[in-house]
C-alpha positions in Angstrom: -10.5 -10.8 35.7 -9.3 -11.4 32.1 -11.3 -12.3 29.1 -9.8 -13.7 26.0 -11.1 -14.0 22.5 -9.3 -16.1 19.9 -10.1 -15.9 16.2 -8.7 -16.7 12.8 -9.0 -20.4 12.5 -10.3 -22.2 9.4 -9.6 -24.7 6.8 -6.3 -24.6 4.9 -4.4 -26.9 2.6 -1.1 -28.3 3.6 1.7 -25.8 2.9 -0.7 -22.9 3.5 -0.9 -20.2 6.1 -3.3 -18.9 8.8 -3.0 -16.1 11.3 -4.6 -16.4 14.7 -5.4 -13.4 16.9 -6.1 -13.3 20.6 -7.6 -10.2 22.1 -7.7 -9.7 25.8 -9.8 -7.5 28.0 -10.0 -6.8 31.7 -8.2 -4.6 34.1 -6.0 -7.4 35.4 -4.4 -8.1 32.0 -1.6 -5.6 32.6 0.2 -8.3 34.6 -0.3 -11.1 32.2 1.2 -12.5 29.0 -0.3 -14.8 26.4 0.4 -18.3 25.2 -1.1 -20.4 22.5 -2.0 -24.1 23.1 -3.6 -26.6 20.9 -5.5 -29.9 21.4 -6.2 -32.5 18.8 -8.9 -35.1 19.3 -7.7 -37.8 21.7 -4.5 -36.0 22.5 -3.3 -33.9 25.4 -3.3 -30.1 25.3 0.1 -29.0 23.9 1.9 -25.7 24.5 2.6 -24.2 21.1 4.1 -20.7 21.6 4.1 -17.9 24.1 5.5 -14.4 24.4 6.6 -12.4 27.4 5.2 -8.9 28.0 8.3 -7.7 29.9 11.2 -8.8 27.8 9.7 -10.0 24.6 11.2 -13.5 24.9 9.3 -16.3 23.1 8.8 -20.0 23.3 8.1 -22.4 20.4 7.5 -26.1 20.6 9.8 -28.2 18.5 6.9 -29.2 16.3 6.2 -25.6 15.1 9.7 -24.0 15.4 10.6 -22.3 12.1 7.1 -22.4 10.8 5.1 -20.4 13.4 5.7 -16.9 14.6 4.2 -15.3 17.6 4.0 -11.5 17.9 2.4 -9.1 20.3 0.9 -5.7 20.6 0.3 -5.6 24.3 -0.6 -1.9 24.0 -3.7 -3.2 22.1 -4.0 -6.3 24.3 -3.5 -8.5 21.2 -1.2 -11.4 20.4 -0.9 -13.0 17.0 0.2 -16.5 15.9 1.3 -16.6 12.2 1.3 -20.2 11.0 3.1 -20.9 7.8 4.0 -24.2 6.0 1.2 -25.8 7.7 0.9 -29.6 8.0 -2.0 -31.9 8.6 -0.7 -32.6 12.1 -1.3 -29.0 12.9 -5.0 -29.8 12.9 -6.4 -29.0 16.3 -8.4 -26.6 18.3 -6.2 -23.7 19.2 -6.6 -21.8 22.5 -5.0 -18.7 23.8 -4.4 -18.4 27.5 -3.1 -15.8 29.9 -0.6 -16.4 32.6 1.2 -14.0 34.9 4.1 -12.5 32.9 6.6 -13.4 35.6 5.7 -17.0 35.3 5.7 -17.1 31.5 9.0 -15.2 31.3 10.6 -17.7 33.8 9.3 -20.6 31.8 11.0 -19.2 28.7 14.3 -19.2 30.5 13.7 -22.9 31.3 12.6 -23.7 27.8 9.3 -25.1 28.8 5.6 -24.3 28.3 2.8 -26.0 30.3 -0.7 -25.2 31.4 0.8 -24.4 34.9 0.1 -20.8 35.8 -2.3 -20.2 32.9 -5.1 -18.5 34.8 -7.5 -17.6 32.0 -8.5 -19.4 28.8 -10.3 -18.3 25.7 -12.7 -20.4 23.7 -10.8 -22.3 21.1 -10.7 -21.7 17.4 -10.6 -24.7 15.1 -7.7 -25.1 12.6 -7.9 -27.8 10.0 -5.1 -28.6 7.6 -6.1 -30.8 4.6 -3.5 -33.0 2.9 
C-alpha cells in the first residue's frame, strides 16, 4: 500500500509562484513514480506533470510547459512541483498520484499522461490564482 500527502497549495496573484510537495509512504512505493493532476470545478481531471523514478524522464502538459518544473527526491519519497508565472486558469485542486514506474516511463515515451495506471491518490491541495 502507498499513502500520499500533498501540500503547498494556497492563494497567489497572477504571475506569482507556488511549490507543491508530495510525500509518499508505504513499502510498495519503491516500484512507483509520481504524477501531478489537477481538477477545476466543472472540468475533467487533467494530467499536469509526472517524473519517472528509473530514468528521470518527465512529462508536462502543454498548458504548463515552460512554467512548471517537476523534480524528485525519491530517496526521500518526495516529489515537488514548482509553479511559476501562474495564471488564473491554473486555479484547481491539485492531486499527486502514484503509478507503477514502468507505466509512467512508458507513457512519457508516448507523450501522454492519463489517470490510467495511477493506483494511489493523495488528498488534493487547493491552488487559487487571482487576476
